[in-house]
N, C-alpha and C positions, 0 to 999 in steps of 0.2 A: 498083331497090328503094329503099326509104326507110331511111335510116340517120341516127340521132341522133348528132351530133358534139359537141354541147355548145358549139360555136363560134357566135358571132352577129355580125351586122353591122347597122348602122343602115340602115333602108330607108324610103322614102316610098311609102305605099300609094295609088296613083292609080286603083285599080280597085274602090273600094267607096264607097258613099254613107255607110256607117258610122253609120246612124240609131240602132243600139242600142249603139254605143260599143265593140263587141268588138275592133275593130281597134287600139284604144288600150290596152285592159287585159286582153286575152284571156289573158295569163299568169296573171292574178289571177282573173278572173271565170269562165273557162270552159276553163282550159288542158287538163285532162284529156279533156274532150269534144272539143276541137279536135284533139288528138294521136290520139285514138281514131278520129276521122273521117278523118284523113289516112292512117292505117294501113289503114282499111276501104275508103276511096275515094281512092286516090293519084293523082287526076287533077283537073284543073280545067276547067270548061266556062265559058270566059270570053266566051261569047256566047250568043245565044238558042237555044232548042231548035229553032227554025226553021233555024238554021245547022248545029248539030251533032247534032240528034236527041235523042230521049229515052232515058234509061237507067233501070235498075231503081229507083234511089233516087228519081227523079221520080215514078214510079208509086206507090211506097211513101208518100212525103210527101203526095200528093194523096189517097190512101186514108185516111191519119190525119187530114188536115184535114176531109174529107167526114164521117167518123165523128164527129169533135169537134163539128161544127156541125149534125150530124143530117141530112145531105143524101145523096143517092145518089151523087154525084160532086163533084169540085172541080177547079179549075185553079189552079195556082201559078205565078206569074211571077217571074222573077229580078230585076225592077226595076220601079219604078212607071212609068217611061216606056213599057215594054212593055205594061203594062196599059192605059195611056192610048191608046197607038197602036192596039191591036188590039181591046180589048173595049168601051170606052166608045163608039166610033162604032157599033157593032153594037147597042147598047142604047138610044141616044138618037136622037131624030128632030128635025125642024126646030122642033117646038113644045116641046121639052124644055128644062128649066133645069138646068144643072149648077152646083152650089155646091161649091167646092173650097178647101182651106186652102192657105196659102202654101208648104207643104212639098211639094206636088204639082207635078210637072214637066209642066205643060201648055204 
């Protein structure tokens, strides 16, 4: 079970790309949401769904994304590299041109 102790230690987060900056200021920007999520989902899937499978929250997120963009379904990847490795090769052919920004991990 999860228990809040109010004790803290300094840590270096090596498992996040931190594009949105939440790893730096989550106690300010989204503390309540982070704590609620940890209480609701007290686990970490530190690898792809190909390794550890799909859980209910994956399905819920993909439904929300699909509804938001007005599509029948959606796929959400945990990292850009996963998208690049699995989806882009399926969509592009020998005559395709891919234009990508410098933050994409190609």
